C-alpha positions in Angstrom: 214.0 71.6 172.0 213.8 75.4 172.0 212.8 75.7 175.6 215.5 73.5 177.1 218.3 76.1 177.6 216.2 78.5 179.7 214.6 75.6 181.5 218.0 74.2 182.4 219.1 77.6 183.7 215.9 77.8 185.9 216.7 74.3 187.2 220.1 75.3 188.3 218.8 78.5 189.9 216.1 76.6 191.9 217.8 73.2 192.1 216.9 72.2 195.7 213.2 72.7 195.1 212.8 71.7 191.5 214.9 68.5 191.7 212.4 67.2 194.3 209.6 67.9 192.0 211.3 66.3 189.0 211.8 63.1 191.1 208.1 63.0 191.9 207.0 63.8 188.4 208.8 60.7 187.1 206.5 58.4 189.1 203.0 57.2 188.5 202.4 56.1 192.1 203.8 58.0 195.0 204.7 58.0 198.7 205.0 60.9 201.0 208.9 61.0 201.1 209.4 64.6 200.0 210.9 66.9 202.6 209.0 69.6 204.3 209.7 73.3 203.4 208.7 75.4 206.4 209.1 79.2 205.7 209.5 79.0 202.0 209.8 82.4 200.5 209.8 83.9 204.0 213.0 85.9 203.8 213.2 89.6 202.8 211.0 90.2 199.8 212.9 91.0 196.6 209.9 93.2 195.5 211.4 96.6 196.4 214.4 96.1 194.2 212.4 94.4 191.4 209.8 97.2 191.5 212.6 99.8 191.1 214.1 97.9 188.2 210.6 97.6 186.5 210.1 101.3 186.8 213.6 102.0 185.6 213.7 99.6 182.6 210.2 98.7 181.6 208.0 101.7 182.3 209.6 104.1 179.8 209.2 101.7 176.8 205.6 101.0 177.9 204.8 104.7 178.0 206.3 105.2 174.6 204.3 102.3 173.1 201.1 103.7 174.7 202.0 107.2 173.4 201.6 108.8 176.9 203.9 111.6 178.0 202.8 111.4 181.6 201.1 109.1 184.0 199.6 109.9 187.4 198.5 107.4 190.1 196.3 108.8 192.8 196.8 106.9 196.1 194.9 106.9 199.4 194.4 104.8 202.5 192.2 101.8 202.7 190.5 101.6 199.2 193.8 102.2 197.4 194.6 101.9 193.7 195.4 98.4 192.5 198.8 99.6 191.2 199.8 101.4 194.4 202.3 98.8 195.3 203.8 98.8 191.8 204.7 102.5 192.0 205.5 102.8 195.8 202.4 104.4 197.3 201.0 101.4 199.0 201.4 103.1 202.4 199.6 106.3 201.6 197.3 107.6 204.4 196.4 111.1 203.2 195.9 111.3 199.5 199.1 111.3 197.4 199.9 111.4 193.7 202.8 109.6 192.1 203.6 111.0 188.6 205.9 109.8 185.8 207.0 111.7 182.7 209.0 110.8 179.7 212.0 113.1 179.2 214.2 112.3 176.3 213.8 108.6 176.5 214.2 108.6 180.3 211.5 108.5 183.0 211.3 111.3 185.6 209.3 110.3 188.6 208.0 112.4 191.4 205.7 112.0 194.4 203.3 114.7 195.7 202.9 113.9 199.3 201.7 115.5 202.6 204.4 116.0 205.2 203.3 112.9 207.2 204.5 110.4 204.6 207.1 112.5 202.7 210.0 111.7 205.0 209.6 107.9 204.5 209.3 108.4 200.7 212.5 110.4 200.7 214.3 107.7 202.6 213.1 105.0 200.2 214.4 107.0 197.2 212.1 105.4 194.7 211.3 108.7 193.1 213.6 111.3 191.5 211.8 114.0 193.5 209.4 114.1 196.5 207.3 117.3 196.6 206.1 118.0 200.1 202.7 119.5 199.9 200.9 121.5 202.7 197.8 119.8 203.9 195.8 122.9 203.2 196.8 122.7 199.5 196.6 118.9 199.0 198.6 116.5 196.9 196.0 116.3 194.2 195.9 120.0 193.6 199.7 120.3 193.5 200.0 117.4 191.1 197.2 118.8 188.9 198.9 122.1 188.6 202.3 120.5 187.9 200.8 118.3 185.1 199.0 121.3 183.6 202.1 123.4 183.5 204.8 120.9 182.7 203.4 118.5 180.1 202.2 119.0 176.5 201.3 115.4 175.6 198.9 112.8 176.7 198.3 112.4 180.5 197.3 108.8 181.4 195.0 108.3 184.4 193.8 105.0 185.9 190.3 104.5 184.5 189.4 101.7 182.1 186.4 99.7 180.9 188.5 96.7 179.9 191.5 96.4 182.3 190.6 96.3 186.0 194.2 96.8 186.9 194.0 100.2 185.2 190.7 101.2 186.8 191.7 102.3 190.2 190.6 105.9 190.1 187.2 106.3 191.7 184.6 108.6 190.1 184.9 111.2 192.9 188.7 111.1 192.6 188.5 111.5 188.8 186.1 114.4 189.1 188.1 116.2 191.7 191.6 115.6 190.2 190.7 116.6 186.6 188.6 119.6 187.8 191.8 121.0 189.3 193.6 120.9 185.9 193.5 123.5 183.2 191.1 123.0 180.3 194.1 122.3 178.0 195.4 119.5 180.3 192.0 118.0 180.7 191.7 117.7 176.9 194.9 115.6 176.9 193.7 113.0 179.5 193.6 109.4 178.3 193.0 106.0 179.9 196.1 104.3 181.2 194.8 100.9 180.1 197.3 100.6 177.2 200.2 101.8 179.3 199.4 99.4 182.1 199.0 96.5 179.7 202.4 97.2 178.1 204.1 97.6 181.5 202.6 94.7 183.5 202.4 92.1 180.8 206.2 91.6 180.7 208.1 90.1 183.7 211.7 90.6 184.5 214.0 87.5 184.5 214.3 87.8 188.3 210.5 87.5 188.5 210.4 84.5 186.2 212.9 82.7 188.4 210.8 83.3 191.5 207.7 82.0 189.8 209.7 79.0 188.6 210.7 78.1 192.1 207.0 78.5 193.2 205.8 76.4 190.3 208.0 73.5 191.3 206.6 73.6 194.8 203.0 73.9 193.6 203.4 70.8 191.4 205.3 68.8 194.1 202.6 69.4 196.7 199.9 68.2 194.4 201.8 64.9 194.0 202.1 64.6 197.8 198.4 65.2 198.1 197.6 62.4 195.7 199.8 60.1 197.8 197.4 60.6 200.7 194.3 59.3 198.8 192.5 56.1 200.0 189.8 55.1 197.5 186.4 54.8 199.2 187.6 56.8 202.2 189.2 60.1 201.1 187.2 63.0 199.8 187.9 65.8 197.5 187.9 68.1 200.5 190.5 66.0 202.2 192.9 66.7 199.3 192.1 70.4 199.5 192.7 70.4 203.3 196.0 68.7 202.8 197.2 71.4 200.4 195.9 74.2 202.7 198.0 72.7 205.5 201.1 72.7 203.2 200.5 76.4 202.5 200.2 77.3 206.2 203.3 75.3 207.1 205.3 77.1 204.3 203.8 80.6 205.0 202.4 81.1 201.5 198.9 82.2 200.6 196.3 81.6 197.9 196.8 82.5 194.3 193.0 83.3 193.9 189.8 83.2 196.0 190.7 81.0 199.1 187.3 79.2 199.0 188.1 78.0 195.5 191.8 77.2 195.9 192.5 74.4 195.4 189.8 73.1 193.2 189.7 69.4 193.7 187.2 67.4 191.6 186.9 63.7 191.2 183.4 63.9 189.7 181.8 65.7 186.7 183.0 69.1 185.7 182.2 71.9 188.1 184.3 74.8 186.7 185.8 77.2 189.2 184.4 75.9 192.5 185.1 74.8 196.0 186.1 71.2 196.9 183.2 69.0 198.1 182.8 66.0 200.4 182.5 63.6 197.5 184.2 60.3 198.3 186.8 59.3 195.8 186.1 56.0 194.1 187.9 53.5 192.0 187.8 54.5 188.3 187.7 58.3 189.1 189.8 60.8 187.2 190.8 63.5 189.7 191.7 67.1 188.9 193.6 69.4 191.2 193.7 73.1 190.1 196.0 74.8 192.5 198.1 78.0 192.9 200.1 79.8 195.6 201.1 83.4 196.2 204.7 84.0 197.3 206.3 87.1 198.8 202.7 88.4 198.8 203.3 89.2 195.1 203.7 86.4 192.5 201.4 83.6 191.9 201.3 80.1 190.3 198.5 78.2 188.5 199.1 74.5 187.8 196.9 71.4 187.4 197.8 67.8 188.0 195.6 64.8 187.1 195.3 61.3 188.6 193.4 58.1 187.9 192.2 55.8 190.7 192.9 52.2 189.7 190.4 49.4 190.4 191.9 46.6 192.5 192.4 44.4 189.4 194.0 47.2 187.4 197.7 48.0 186.9 197.2 50.8 184.5 194.5 53.2 183.4 191.9 51.9 180.9 192.8 52.4 177.2 190.2 55.2 176.7 191.3 57.1 179.8 194.9 56.8 178.8 194.0 58.0 175.2 192.2 61.0 176.6 195.2 61.9 178.8 197.6 61.6 175.9 195.5 63.8 173.6 195.3 66.5 176.3 199.0 66.3 177.1 199.9 66.6 173.4 197.5 69.6 173.1 199.5 71.3 175.8 202.7 70.6 174.1 201.4 71.9 170.8 200.3 75.1 172.5 203.8 75.5 173.9 205.3 75.0 170.5 203.1 77.7 169.1 204.1 80.3 171.7 206.7 82.7 170.5 207.1 86.4 170.1 204.8 87.9 167.5 202.2 85.1 167.6 198.7 86.1 168.8 196.9 84.5 171.6 194.2 83.4 169.1 196.8 81.5 167.0 198.0 79.6 170.1 194.4 78.7 171.0 193.5 77.5 167.5 196.5 75.3 167.3 195.4 73.4 170.4 191.7 73.3 169.4 192.4 71.8 166.0 194.2 69.0 167.7 191.3 68.4 170.1 188.7 68.3 167.3 190.9 65.9 165.3 190.9 63.5 168.2 187.1 63.6 169.0 187.1 65.9 172.1 183.9 67.7 172.9 184.1 71.5 172.6 185.6 73.3 175.6 184.3 76.7 176.5 187.4 77.9 178.4 190.3 79.5 176.7 193.6 77.5 176.2 195.4 79.9 178.6 195.9 83.2 180.3 198.7 85.4 181.6 199.8 84.7 185.1 202.1 86.7 187.4 200.7 89.2 190.0 197.3 87.6 189.7 196.2 84.2 188.4 194.5 85.9 185.5 197.0 88.7 184.9 197.5 91.4 182.3 198.4 90.3 178.8 197.2 88.4 175.7 194.5 85.8 176.2 195.2 82.5 174.6 191.7 82.1 173.4 189.2 83.1 170.8 188.9 79.8 168.9 185.8 78.6 170.7 182.7 77.9 168.6 179.9 80.4 169.1 182.0 82.7 171.2 183.3 86.1 170.1 187.0 86.4 170.7 188.2 88.9 173.3 190.2 91.9 171.9 193.1 90.5 174.0 193.1 87.3 171.9 194.4 89.4 169.0 197.4 90.8 171.1 200.8 89.5 170.3 203.0 87.5 172.6 206.2 89.2 173.7 209.4 87.9 175.3 209.1 87.9 179.1 205.3 87.2 179.2 204.3 84.3 181.5 201.2 82.1 180.8 199.3 79.3 182.4 197.8 77.2 179.6 195.9 73.9 179.2 195.8 70.9 176.9 192.1 69.8 176.8 190.1 66.6 176.3 186.4 66.5 177.3 184.0 63.6 177.2 180.6 62.6 178.7 180.4 60.7 182.0 177.5 59.8 184.3 176.1 63.1 185.6 177.7 65.4 183.1 181.1 65.8 181.4 184.7 65.3 182.4 187.6 67.5 181.2 191.3 66.7 181.4 193.0 70.1 181.3 196.8 69.7 181.4 197.7 73.1 182.8 201.3 74.2 182.9 203.2 77.5 183.2 205.6 78.8 180.6 207.5 82.0 179.8 207.9 83.4 176.3 211.5 83.5 175.3 213.4 85.1 172.3 212.9 82.1 170.1 209.9 80.2 171.7 208.6 79.3 175.1 210.0 77.5 178.2 208.2 75.6 180.9 208.7 77.0 184.4 208.9 73.6 185.9 208.9 70.0 184.6 205.5 69.3 183.0 203.3 66.3 184.0 204.3 63.5 181.5 202.3 60.6 182.9 198.8 60.2 184.4 199.3 59.7 188.2 198.0 56.3 189.2 196.5 55.9 192.7 196.5 52.2 193.8 
């Protein structure tokens, strides 16, 4: 398989965690024998070094592809820009401006900062130059004058109607900052949305390794949660509470809105929602949609499915097993379609054709989405093939090596009270020749006895 070499390297890198998960994934019934992992990902964060490498190696090519000579990020305390931590101005108090300029294929970076924060910035050494600006002048005015006098090409600023990560500049900041530039510089201002897309959508190998370790833990804990279920007694909320406790013990946080993470659902489809007090019954198909955030930076998004056996059953009914196998194969076909140069729409259509061949009801959700700094991150959308739904522009974007996705294999059918969807969600990274799972995928429907 094309994904095996990278997957094996990731296994070796994260062996202590992933081998536990692999052992549990091989079972269809489970006990709670896995070891505890207090303080996972609690050491010094690798983010400062990774951030510097991202700026040094990925930002320049991203600016070239976006045809931007310069990029300015305006930072402030409290309601800061979403990209503040990505460029190093997460601790700004008084307004500061971090600027980047292409110079002969290299990136020159400088920070315009008031004296109060300048010393710390100089110690960090993230920028090529720190310009100490008098409070009476202000960092925004100094940066505006520098951009006006030292650039001739496009100046990217963080406003966007389609990319919330590139939309951090408030209306008042935009008006004030651009009003300080010369008319010629104002005419060269462009949205940073393309630059930010190009930069954030690709992850470094070190980031992929961190997410692989986190993905293994995410899957393992879901198996441990299923091992706690007592049919007729346990509720969906009990499973969610178990996973919340695991997160607290390990010192990790939620990958998305805490009230909706994890989604645990043993009844009809509810979409993105909180877990309820529904009592789990024999014959239920249970969904866990769960993600964690590690080092306060990288997130996971993985689903695991189980079937609750009746007392006289030793395996799932034929139709439930068939639905599971179709959904699992849909996920595998999506993985096989993922490679550099393929569009998100092509991946989605590959999976949907398989669903329709096998009698699944139509599923409104996309096959997958980028995942990294957020559960729904920047990058191509693996969608667009839904009936009666216009494709997103991001569905036509091409996959590139280093992009990471969470993606599903679907099967949907009618049950009492609504519909039920199996959505086999895994995480994978696009490689030079294909794609690789970040952790061992779920191969068998988990059976709760």
